[in-house]
VEXDREN-2710 file (C-alpha; in Angstrom, 1 decimal):
% VEXDREN-2710
k/r/px/py/pz
1/MET/-160.4/-70.3/59.7
2/SER/-156.9/-71.2/58.6
3/ALA/-154.5/-69.1/56.5
4/ARG/-154.2/-70.1/52.9
5/ARG/-150.7/-70.5/51.5
6/LEU/-150.0/-69.0/48.0
7/ASP/-147.1/-70.4/46.0
8/GLY/-145.6/-68.2/43.3
9/VAL/-143.2/-65.5/42.4
10/ALA/-143.7/-61.8/43.2
11/VAL/-143.3/-59.8/40.0
12/PRO/-142.6/-56.2/41.0
13/VAL/-144.5/-53.4/39.4
14/PRO/-142.4/-50.2/39.0
15/ALA/-143.7/-47.7/41.6
16/VAL/-140.6/-46.0/42.9
17/GLY/-141.4/-42.4/43.8
18/SER/-145.0/-42.9/42.9
19/VAL/-148.0/-42.1/45.0
20/VAL/-150.0/-45.3/45.6
21/ALA/-153.8/-45.1/45.7
22/ALA/-156.0/-47.5/47.6
23/GLY/-156.6/-50.6/45.6
24/GLN/-153.7/-50.0/43.2
25/SER/-151.5/-53.1/42.5
26/LEU/-147.9/-53.0/43.7
27/ALA/-146.9/-56.5/42.7
28/ARG/-148.4/-59.6/41.0
29/ILE/-148.0/-63.2/42.2
30/THR/-147.4/-65.6/39.3
31/ALA/-147.3/-69.3/39.2
32/GLY/-144.5/-71.2/37.6
33/PRO/-140.8/-70.2/37.1
34/PRO/-139.5/-66.7/37.6
35/VAL/-139.9/-64.5/34.5
36/ILE/-137.6/-61.7/33.5
37/ARG/-139.1/-59.1/31.2
38/ILE/-136.5/-57.8/28.8
39/THR/-136.7/-54.9/26.3
40/LEU/-134.6/-54.9/23.2
41/PRO/-134.4/-53.2/19.8
42/GLU/-137.1/-54.2/17.4
43/ALA/-134.5/-55.4/14.9
44/GLN/-133.1/-57.9/17.4
45/ALA/-136.5/-59.0/18.6
46/ARG/-137.5/-60.1/15.1
47/ALA/-135.0/-63.0/15.4
48/LEU/-136.4/-64.2/18.7
49/GLN/-138.9/-67.1/18.8
50/VAL/-140.7/-68.7/21.8
51/GLY/-138.5/-71.6/23.0
52/ASP/-135.2/-69.9/22.1
53/ARG/-132.5/-70.2/24.8
54/VAL/-130.8/-67.1/26.0
55/ARG/-128.0/-66.4/28.4
56/LEU/-129.0/-64.4/31.5
57/ALA/-126.4/-62.0/32.9
58/PRO/-125.5/-62.1/36.6
59/GLU/-127.3/-58.8/37.3
60/ASP/-130.6/-60.5/36.2
61/LEU/-130.3/-63.4/38.7
62/ASP/-128.7/-62.1/41.9
63/GLY/-125.1/-62.6/40.7
64/ARG/-125.4/-66.0/39.0
65/THR/-125.3/-66.7/35.3
66/ALA/-127.8/-69.0/33.8
67/GLU/-129.8/-69.9/30.7
68/GLY/-133.4/-68.9/30.2
69/VAL/-136.0/-69.7/27.6
70/ILE/-138.1/-67.1/25.7
71/ALA/-141.6/-67.6/26.9
72/GLN/-143.3/-64.8/25.0
73/VAL/-142.4/-62.0/22.5
74/TYR/-144.9/-59.2/22.6
75/PRO/-146.0/-57.8/19.2
76/ALA/-146.2/-54.2/20.3
77/VAL/-143.3/-51.9/19.4
78/GLY/-142.8/-48.6/21.2
79/GLY/-139.9/-46.3/20.4
80/GLY/-138.2/-49.0/18.3
81/GLN/-138.2/-51.3/21.3
82/THR/-140.0/-54.7/21.8
83/THR/-140.6/-56.6/25.0
84/ALA/-140.1/-60.3/25.7
85/ASP/-140.5/-62.6/28.7
86/VAL/-137.7/-65.0/29.6
87/GLU/-138.4/-67.9/32.0
88/ALA/-135.5/-68.2/34.4
89/PRO/-134.4/-71.4/36.1
END
């Protein structure tokens, strides 16, 4: 039996300082470009649309600056904050 290669990006799931149970996910492997999940105030999120270009700060991409594209804006609002996914180059 040969090993199967998986191509994708590991998306970390916050688990710092948490107890991990058997079978609990620690990361997800996604296909396609890297995705950065951002949280921003609801008032700013209303202006975002899928396909909008955004500038990514160096701390988001290991020290380099780049443009990303809004891939998804989530409709849920919690504590006045909205979440969106940005596809990074």
